[in-house]
MIBA-741756 format. One record per atom (N, C-alpha, C): x, y, z; atom name; residue in one letter; chain; residue number from 1. Coordinates in steps of 0.1 Angstrom, whole numbers. Layout:
<rs>
c1 c2 c3 atomo residuo cadena num
X Y Z CA A A NUM .
...
</rs>
This chain:
<rs>
c1 c2 c3 atomo residuo cadena num
993 807 1896 N L A 1 .
988 809 1881 CA L A 1 .
983 793 1879 C L A 1 .
994 784 1882 N L A 2 .
989 773 1878 CA L A 2 .
979 766 1889 C L A 2 .
981 768 1896 N V A 3 .
966 764 1908 CA V A 3 .
953 765 1903 C V A 3 .
954 780 1896 N I A 4 .
941 784 1890 CA I A 4 .
938 779 1880 C I A 4 .
947 776 1873 N A A 5 .
945 764 1859 CA A A 5 .
939 753 1861 C A A 5 .
947 742 1873 N G A 6 .
942 737 1876 CA G A 6 .
931 734 1876 C G A 6 .
927 743 1888 N L A 7 .
909 744 1893 CA L A 7 .
899 747 1881 C L A 7 .
906 756 1872 N A A 8 .
896 753 1863 CA A A 8 .
895 743 1855 C A A 8 .
903 738 1851 N F A 9 .
903 724 1844 CA F A 9 .
897 714 1847 C F A 9 .
895 711 1863 N F A 10 .
893 707 1868 CA F A 10 .
875 706 1871 C F A 10 .
868 718 1876 N I A 11 .
860 724 1875 CA I A 11 .
852 721 1858 C I A 11 .
858 727 1853 N F A 12 .
853 722 1839 CA F A 12 .
851 709 1836 C F A 12 .
861 698 1843 N G A 13 .
858 685 1841 CA G A 13 .
848 682 1846 C G A 13 .
847 687 1859 N L A 14 .
830 681 1864 CA L A 14 .
821 686 1860 C L A 14 .
817 699 1853 N R A 15 .
809 700 1846 CA R A 15 .
807 693 1836 C R A 15 .
814 692 1826 N V A 16 .
811 680 1810 CA V A 16 .
810 663 1817 C V A 16 .
818 663 1823 N A A 17 .
815 647 1829 CA A A 17 .
811 641 1840 C A A 17 .
813 648 1853 N L A 18 .
809 639 1864 CA L A 18 .
792 642 1863 C L A 18 .
788 654 1867 N F A 19 .
777 661 1872 CA F A 19 .
771 654 1858 C F A 19 .
769 652 1845 N P A 20 .
763 647 1836 CA P A 20 .
756 630 1842 C P A 20 .
771 626 1846 N I A 21 .
771 612 1849 CA I A 21 .
760 609 1863 C I A 21 .
765 618 1873 N G A 22 .
753 616 1882 CA G A 22 .
739 619 1879 C G A 22 .
739 630 1870 N E A 23 .
723 634 1868 CA E A 23 .
717 618 1858 C E A 23 .
724 613 1846 N G A 24 .
721 603 1838 CA G A 24 .
717 590 1847 C G A 24 .
722 588 1856 N L A 25 .
726 578 1867 CA L A 25 .
708 578 1876 C L A 25 .
708 592 1878 N A A 26 .
697 592 1889 CA A A 26 .
686 592 1879 C A A 26 .
687 600 1871 N H A 27 .
677 599 1860 CA H A 27 .
672 580 1857 C H A 27 .
680 574 1854 N S A 28 .
678 563 1848 CA S A 28 .
675 551 1859 C S A 28 .
676 551 1868 N L A 29 .
672 545 1884 CA L A 29 .
657 551 1889 C L A 29 .
656 564 1889 N A A 30 .
646 568 1885 CA A A 30 .
629 562 1876 C A A 30 .
637 563 1869 N S A 31 .
630 557 1861 CA S A 31 .
622 544 1855 C S A 31 .
634 537 1861 N K A 32 .
631 524 1862 CA K A 32 .
623 517 1873 C K A 32 .
622 531 1883 N G A 33 .
611 524 1893 CA G A 33 .
618 517 1905 C G A 33 .
631 517 1905 N S A 34 .
639 506 1917 CA S A 34 .
645 517 1929 C S A 34 .
634 520 1935 N A A 35 .
639 529 1950 CA A A 35 .
654 520 1958 C A A 35 .
650 504 1954 N F A 36 .
666 501 1962 CA F A 36 .
678 504 1955 C F A 36 .
676 505 1940 N W A 37 .
688 503 1936 CA W A 37 .
695 521 1938 C W A 37 .
681 530 1937 N L A 38 .
684 545 1937 CA L A 38 .
690 547 1952 C L A 38 .
684 540 1963 N I A 39 .
694 541 1975 CA I A 39 .
703 532 1981 C I A 39 .
712 524 1968 N T A 40 .
721 517 1976 CA T A 40 .
730 527 1966 C T A 40 .
724 535 1954 N F A 41 .
736 541 1947 CA F A 41 .
740 554 1957 C F A 41 .
729 560 1955 N A A 42 .
728 572 1969 CA A A 42 .
739 571 1979 C A A 42 .
740 557 1987 N F A 43 .
748 553 1998 CA F A 43 .
762 554 1996 C F A 43 .
765 543 1983 N V A 44 .
778 543 1977 CA V A 44 .
782 553 1975 C V A 44 .
777 567 1964 N L A 45 .
783 575 1963 CA L A 45 .
787 581 1973 C L A 45 .
782 583 1984 N G A 46 .
782 594 1991 CA G A 46 .
792 588 2001 C G A 46 .
794 574 2005 N F A 47 .
802 570 2014 CA F A 47 .
818 568 2003 C F A 47 .
820 564 1991 N G A 48 .
828 561 1983 CA G A 48 .
835 577 1982 C G A 48 .
828 586 1978 N T A 49 .
838 600 1978 CA T A 49 .
838 606 1991 C T A 49 .
835 601 2002 N T A 50 .
835 607 2016 CA T A 50 .
849 598 2019 C T A 50 .
848 586 2018 N V A 51 .
859 580 2024 CA V A 51 .
874 583 2019 C V A 51 .
875 587 2008 N A A 52 .
891 585 2001 CA A A 52 .
887 604 1997 C A A 52 .
882 612 2003 N E A 53 .
882 623 2005 CA E A 53 .
901 626 2011 C E A 53 .
910 634 2007 N P A 54 .
925 635 2013 CA P A 54 .
921 645 2026 C P A 54 .
913 654 2023 N A A 55 .
911 668 2035 CA A A 55 .
900 657 2046 C A A 55 .
895 646 2046 N L A 56 .
895 639 2060 CA L A 56 .
902 629 2060 C L A 56 .
914 625 2054 N I A 57 .
923 620 2058 CA I A 57 .
932 623 2068 C I A 57 .
935 637 2062 N A A 58 .
943 645 2073 CA A A 58 .
937 652 2083 C A A 58 .
922 654 2084 N V A 59 .
917 654 2094 CA V A 59 .
918 644 2104 C V A 59 .
911 636 2103 N A A 60 .
912 625 2108 CA A A 60 .
928 619 2115 C A A 60 .
933 620 2105 N A A 61 .
952 617 2112 CA A A 61 .
955 627 2126 C A A 61 .
951 642 2121 N E A 62 .
953 650 2133 CA E A 62 .
948 650 2142 C E A 62 .
933 644 2141 N A A 63 .
925 643 2159 CA A A 63 .
930 630 2160 C A A 63 .
939 620 2153 N A A 64 .
942 609 2165 CA A A 64 .
956 615 2171 C A A 64 .
963 623 2167 N E A 65 .
970 628 2176 CA E A 65 .
968 638 2187 C E A 65 .
958 646 2182 N V A 66 .
951 652 2197 CA V A 66 .
943 643 2207 C V A 66 .
944 631 2199 N A A 67 .
935 624 2211 CA A A 67 .
948 614 2220 C A A 67 .
953 615 2215 N A A 68 .
964 603 2217 CA A A 68 .
970 613 2232 C A A 68 .
975 630 2225 N D A 69 .
980 638 2233 CA D A 69 .
969 638 2244 C D A 69 .
959 641 2246 N A A 70 .
946 640 2253 CA A A 70 .
946 627 2266 C A A 70 .
948 615 2258 N E A 71 .
952 605 2265 CA E A 71 .
934 599 2262 C E A 71 .
928 602 2257 N V A 72 .
913 595 2253 CA V A 72 .
920 581 2246 C V A 72 .
927 581 2237 N I A 73 .
934 568 2232 CA I A 73 .
950 565 2239 C I A 73 .
952 554 2238 N A A 74 .
962 549 2237 CA A A 74 .
977 558 2229 C A A 74 .
988 559 2238 N Q A 75 .
996 569 2228 CA Q A 75 .
1006 555 2221 C Q A 75 .
998 548 2211 N S A 76 .
1006 540 2203 CA S A 76 .
1005 544 2191 C S A 76 .
1013 539 2179 N D A 77 .
1009 543 2162 CA D A 77 .
991 533 2159 C D A 77 .
994 522 2168 N A A 78 .
984 512 2161 CA A A 78 .
967 520 2166 C A A 78 .
970 523 2178 N A A 79 .
958 528 2184 CA A A 79 .
953 544 2179 C A A 79 .
961 551 2172 N R A 80 .
961 561 2165 CA R A 80 .
953 560 2149 C R A 80 .
963 549 2144 N E A 81 .
954 545 2130 CA E A 81 .
942 536 2129 C E A 81 .
940 531 2146 N D A 82 .
928 530 2142 CA D A 82 .
913 538 2148 C D A 82 .
922 549 2156 N Y A 83 .
911 560 2158 CA Y A 83 .
907 568 2148 C Y A 83 .
918 571 2140 N A A 84 .
922 579 2128 CA A A 84 .
912 569 2112 C A A 84 .
910 557 2113 N F A 85 .
903 549 2103 CA F A 85 .
888 548 2111 C F A 85 .
888 547 2122 N G A 86 .
875 547 2125 CA G A 86 .
866 560 2127 C G A 86 .
872 570 2126 N L A 87 .
866 582 2124 CA L A 87 .
866 587 2105 C L A 87 .
870 581 2097 N R A 88 .
871 586 2084 CA R A 88 .
854 575 2080 C R A 88 .
855 564 2089 N L A 89 .
847 551 2087 CA L A 89 .
826 560 2089 C L A 89 .
834 565 2101 N T A 90 .
824 571 2106 CA T A 90 .
817 587 2098 C T A 90 .
827 596 2094 N V A 91 .
822 606 2084 CA V A 91 .
816 598 2073 C V A 91 .
820 587 2066 N A A 92 .
817 583 2054 CA A A 92 .
804 575 2055 C A A 92 .
802 567 2066 N L A 93 .
788 566 2071 CA L A 93 .
779 576 2070 C L A 93 .
780 586 2077 N A A 94 .
776 597 2080 CA A A 94 .
770 603 2064 C A A 94 .
779 606 2052 N V A 95 .
775 609 2044 CA V A 95 .
769 600 2037 C V A 95 .
771 583 2037 N G A 96 .
762 577 2028 CA G A 96 .
747 579 2032 C G A 96 .
746 577 2049 N F A 97 .
729 582 2054 CA F A 97 .
727 596 2050 C F A 97 .
732 602 2050 N A A 98 .
722 620 2041 CA A A 98 .
720 615 2030 C A A 98 .
727 610 2024 N L A 99 .
725 608 2009 CA L A 99 .
711 599 2007 C L A 99 .
713 589 2014 N V A 100 .
702 580 2014 CA V A 100 .
685 592 2019 C V A 100 .
693 596 2031 N L A 101 .
681 605 2035 CA L A 101 .
673 615 2030 C L A 101 .
683 620 2018 N G A 102 .
681 632 2010 CA G A 102 .
670 623 1999 C G A 102 .
677 613 1994 N V A 103 .
668 606 1983 CA V A 103 .
652 602 1991 C V A 103 .
649 599 1999 N L A 104 .
640 599 2008 CA L A 104 .
628 607 2009 C L A 104 .
637 619 2009 N R A 105 .
631 630 2016 CA R A 105 .
626 637 1997 C R A 105 .
630 638 1987 N I A 106 .
626 639 1972 CA I A 106 .
618 629 1972 C I A 106 .
617 615 1973 N I A 107 .
609 603 1969 CA I A 107 .
596 605 1975 C I A 107 .
591 610 1990 N A A 108 .
583 610 1999 CA A A 108 .
580 621 2002 C A A 108 .
590 634 1993 N N A 109 .
584 649 1996 CA N A 109 .
578 656 2009 C N A 109 .
591 651 2019 N W A 110 .
593 659 2035 CA W A 110 .
596 670 2033 C W A 110 .
597 674 2042 N S A 111 .
598 690 2044 CA S A 111 .
614 693 2044 C S A 111 .
617 699 2040 N L A 112 .
637 701 2040 CA L A 112 .
639 709 2053 C L A 112 .
631 720 2055 N P A 113 .
635 727 2069 CA P A 113 .
632 722 2080 C P A 113 .
623 712 2080 N L A 114 .
621 707 2094 CA L A 114 .
628 694 2097 C L A 114 .
635 690 2083 N L A 115 .
646 679 2087 CA L A 115 .
656 685 2089 C L A 115 .
660 693 2084 N I A 116 .
677 701 2089 CA I A 116 .
674 711 2100 C I A 116 .
661 715 2111 N I A 117 .
660 720 2123 CA I A 117 .
663 710 2133 C I A 117 .
654 702 2132 N T A 118 .
651 688 2134 CA T A 118 .
673 683 2142 C T A 118 .
676 682 2130 N G A 119 .
693 675 2129 CA G A 119 .
700 686 2137 C G A 119 .
696 700 2135 N Y A 120 .
704 709 2147 CA Y A 120 .
700 705 2162 C Y A 120 .
686 708 2161 N I A 121 .
682 708 2176 CA I A 121 .
695 689 2178 C I A 121 .
694 676 2175 N L A 122 .
700 674 2177 CA L A 122 .
715 674 2178 C L A 122 .
717 684 2172 N V A 123 .
735 687 2170 CA V A 123 .
736 693 2182 C V A 123 .
729 703 2187 N V A 124 .
730 712 2202 CA V A 124 .
729 700 2212 C V A 124 .
715 693 2216 N L A 125 .
718 687 2225 CA L A 125 .
728 675 2227 C L A 125 .
738 669 2216 N L A 126 .
748 661 2218 CA L A 126 .
761 669 2217 C L A 126 .
758 681 2214 N T A 127 .
774 687 2218 CA T A 127 .
773 688 2233 C T A 127 .
762 691 2241 N G A 128 .
764 695 2255 CA G A 128 .
766 680 2263 C G A 128 .
767 669 2256 N I A 129 .
770 659 2263 CA I A 129 .
787 647 2261 C I A 129 .
788 653 2246 N A A 130 .
800 648 2239 CA A A 130 .
810 657 2248 C A A 130 .
823 644 2245 N P A 131 .
834 648 2255 CA P A 131 .
838 662 2246 C P A 131 .
846 673 2253 N P A 132 .
850 684 2251 CA P A 132 .
861 682 2235 C P A 132 .
871 669 2236 N E A 133 .
881 673 2227 CA E A 133 .
871 666 2212 C E A 133 .
862 658 2207 N I A 134 .
855 660 2197 CA I A 134 .
849 667 2193 C I A 134 .
839 679 2199 N I A 135 .
832 686 2197 CA I A 135 .
842 695 2182 C I A 135 .
848 701 2184 N G A 136 .
853 710 2176 CA G A 136 .
857 699 2161 C G A 136 .
865 685 2162 N I A 137 .
866 674 2152 CA I A 137 .
854 671 2145 C I A 137 .
840 672 2154 N A A 138 .
828 668 2145 CA A A 138 .
825 684 2141 C A A 138 .
825 692 2144 N Y A 139 .
823 706 2135 CA Y A 139 .
834 704 2123 C Y A 139 .
844 703 2119 N D A 140 .
851 701 2109 CA D A 140 .
848 691 2102 C D A 140 .
843 680 2110 N S A 141 .
842 667 2096 CA S A 141 .
830 671 2088 C S A 141 .
817 678 2096 N G A 142 .
808 686 2085 CA G A 142 .
817 689 2074 C G A 142 .
824 699 2080 N G A 143 .
828 712 2065 CA G A 143 .
836 705 2057 C G A 143 .
843 694 2062 N V A 144 .
854 686 2050 CA V A 144 .
843 676 2040 C V A 144 .
834 673 2046 N T A 145 .
828 663 2034 CA T A 145 .
819 675 2021 C T A 145 .
822 685 2020 N T A 146 .
817 694 2011 CA T A 146 .
831 700 2003 C T A 146 .
835 686 1993 N S A 147 .
843 687 1988 CA S A 147 .
840 692 1974 C S A 147 .
851 693 1964 N T A 148 .
853 697 1952 CA T A 148 .
846 685 1941 C T A 148 .
847 675 1946 N V A 149 .
841 661 1939 CA V A 149 .
830 655 1947 C V A 149 .
831 657 1958 N T A 150 .
813 652 1965 CA T A 150 .
798 664 1958 C T A 150 .
804 675 1958 N V A 151 .
796 686 1958 CA V A 151 .
789 682 1949 C V A 151 .
796 686 1936 N P A 152 .
788 682 1924 CA P A 152 .
779 670 1919 C P A 152 .
788 658 1920 N L A 153 .
777 647 1922 CA L A 153 .
765 648 1930 C L A 153 .
769 651 1942 N V A 154 .
756 650 1951 CA V A 154 .
745 659 1947 C V A 154 .
746 670 1940 N T A 155 .
740 682 1933 CA T A 155 .
731 675 1922 C T A 155 .
740 667 1918 N A A 156 .
734 663 1906 CA A A 156 .
724 652 1906 C A A 156 .
728 641 1920 N L A 157 .
720 630 1917 CA L A 157 .
702 641 1926 C L A 157 .
705 653 1931 N G A 158 .
690 656 1935 CA G A 158 .
683 657 1925 C G A 158 .
692 669 1915 N V A 159 .
686 676 1907 CA V A 159 .
680 663 1896 C V A 159 .
689 657 1891 N G A 160 .
685 645 1885 CA G A 160 .
672 638 1889 C G A 160 .
674 637 1906 N L A 161 .
660 629 1907 CA L A 161 .
650 632 1905 C L A 161 .
651 645 1910 N A A 162 .
640 659 1911 CA A A 162 .
633 659 1899 C A A 162 .
640 658 1889 N S A 163 .
639 663 1872 CA S A 163 .
633 654 1873 C S A 163 .
635 637 1875 N S A 164 .
629 627 1868 CA S A 164 .
615 619 1875 C S A 164 .
612 625 1885 N L A 165 .
597 625 1892 CA L A 165 .
587 631 1889 C L A 165 .
574 628 1886 N K A 166 .
562 637 1881 CA K A 166 .
561 650 1895 C K A 166 .
554 657 1894 N G A 167 .
552 664 1906 CA G A 167 .
563 669 1913 C G A 167 .
577 669 1906 N R A 168 .
590 677 1916 CA R A 168 .
596 684 1907 C R A 168 .
598 696 1915 N N A 169 .
605 705 1909 CA N A 169 .
620 706 1910 C N A 169 .
629 707 1901 N P A 170 .
646 705 1905 CA P A 170 .
650 715 1907 C P A 170 .
648 726 1910 N M A 171 .
648 741 1916 CA M A 171 .
646 739 1930 C M A 171 .
634 733 1932 N L A 172 .
629 731 1947 CA L A 172 .
632 719 1955 C L A 172 .
630 708 1946 N D A 173 .
632 693 1955 CA D A 173 .
647 690 1949 C D A 173 .
659 697 1940 N G A 174 .
669 690 1939 CA G A 174 .
681 694 1947 C G A 174 .
678 701 1955 N F A 175 .
689 711 1961 CA F A 175 .
685 704 1980 C F A 175 .
695 706 1985 N G A 176 .
693 704 2000 CA G A 176 .
702 691 2004 C G A 176 .
705 683 1991 N L A 177 .
716 672 1999 CA L A 177 .
730 674 2007 C L A 177 .
732 689 2000 N I A 178 .
744 692 2004 CA I A 178 .
745 693 2019 C I A 178 .
732 699 2025 N A A 179 .
728 703 2037 CA A A 179 .
730 692 2049 C A A 179 .
726 678 2039 N F A 180 .
725 661 2051 CA F A 180 .
739 660 2054 C F A 180 .
747 660 2039 N A A 181 .
758 655 2040 CA A A 181 .
770 664 2047 C A A 181 .
765 682 2054 N S A 182 .
772 689 2063 CA S A 182 .
768 680 2078 C S A 182 .
754 684 2076 N L A 183 .
752 682 2089 CA L A 183 .
750 665 2096 C L A 183 .
748 655 2089 N T A 184 .
750 642 2101 CA T A 184 .
761 635 2101 C T A 184 .
777 643 2093 N P A 185 .
789 636 2101 CA P A 185 .
789 641 2114 C P A 185 .
786 656 2116 N I A 186 .
787 663 2131 CA I A 186 .
775 653 2140 C I A 186 .
769 650 2131 N L A 187 .
760 641 2146 CA L A 187 .
768 627 2148 C L A 187 .
775 620 2139 N F A 188 .
779 607 2134 CA F A 188 .
791 610 2145 C F A 188 .
798 621 2146 N V A 189 .
811 619 2151 CA V A 189 .
810 622 2166 C V A 189 .
801 629 2166 N L A 190 .
795 635 2180 CA L A 190 .
794 620 2190 C L A 190 .
783 611 2184 N V A 191 .
782 599 2189 CA V A 191 .
794 592 2190 C V A 191 .
801 589 2175 N Y A 192 .
816 584 2175 CA Y A 192 .
822 588 2193 C Y A 192 .
825 601 2199 N G A 193 .
828 605 2203 CA G A 193 .
829 600 2218 C G A 193 .
811 600 2220 N I A 194 .
809 593 2230 CA I A 194 .
806 583 2234 C I A 194 .
802 575 2226 N V A 195 .
809 561 2223 CA V A 195 .
823 555 2229 C V A 195 .
834 563 2223 N I A 196 .
846 556 2226 CA I A 196 .
850 565 2233 C I A 196 .
846 567 2240 N A A 197 .
849 578 2252 CA A A 197 .
851 573 2268 C A A 197 .
</rs>
C-alpha cells in the first residue's frame, strides 16, 4: 500500500511540476529561436537524467562483475569501477545524443519511422560483430533509460517543442523521443563492447 501511495504521489508530482517545466523550457527556447540552446538543453536533460539513474548504476555494477568473471577486464575493484563508470557514461551520452537527434528531427521534420528502422538495422548489424558478453547488457541498457523521471521530461520536451513550432502537430511530431532514448543506448553499448574487447 505504501509503494502504491508513493508511486501515486510521485506520478502526481511529475504531472504537476516536471511535465510543465520541460514543456515550458522547450517552448521558451523554441520561441527565442535559439537552436543552439535548445539542443544543449536536450543533451544536458538526457545526459543528466540518465547518468544518475539508480537502475543504470545497478546494471552497470552487475555488468562489471560479469565482465570480470568472463575475464574481459582485470579481476580488480578498480577495473570493475572503471568498466561500470564507462558503461554509465556511454549510456548517458547515448541518451543525450538521442534527445539531440529527436529535437533535430522535430525541427527539420525528418521521418520518424525511417530513423527508427535505420537504427534497428544498425543494432542487428552490430549485434553480429559485438562480443557475446556485451549483447545482453546492451539490450538491457535500452530499457533502463525509460525511467519514471526520464520519460515525462523527455515527452514534455518533445510535445512542448512540437507545439511551439509552426506547422508541427504535437500529437504527430511531439512523440518518438523515447524510442530514440531506448534505441541509441543499445547502439552505443554495442560499440563500447567492441572497442574495449
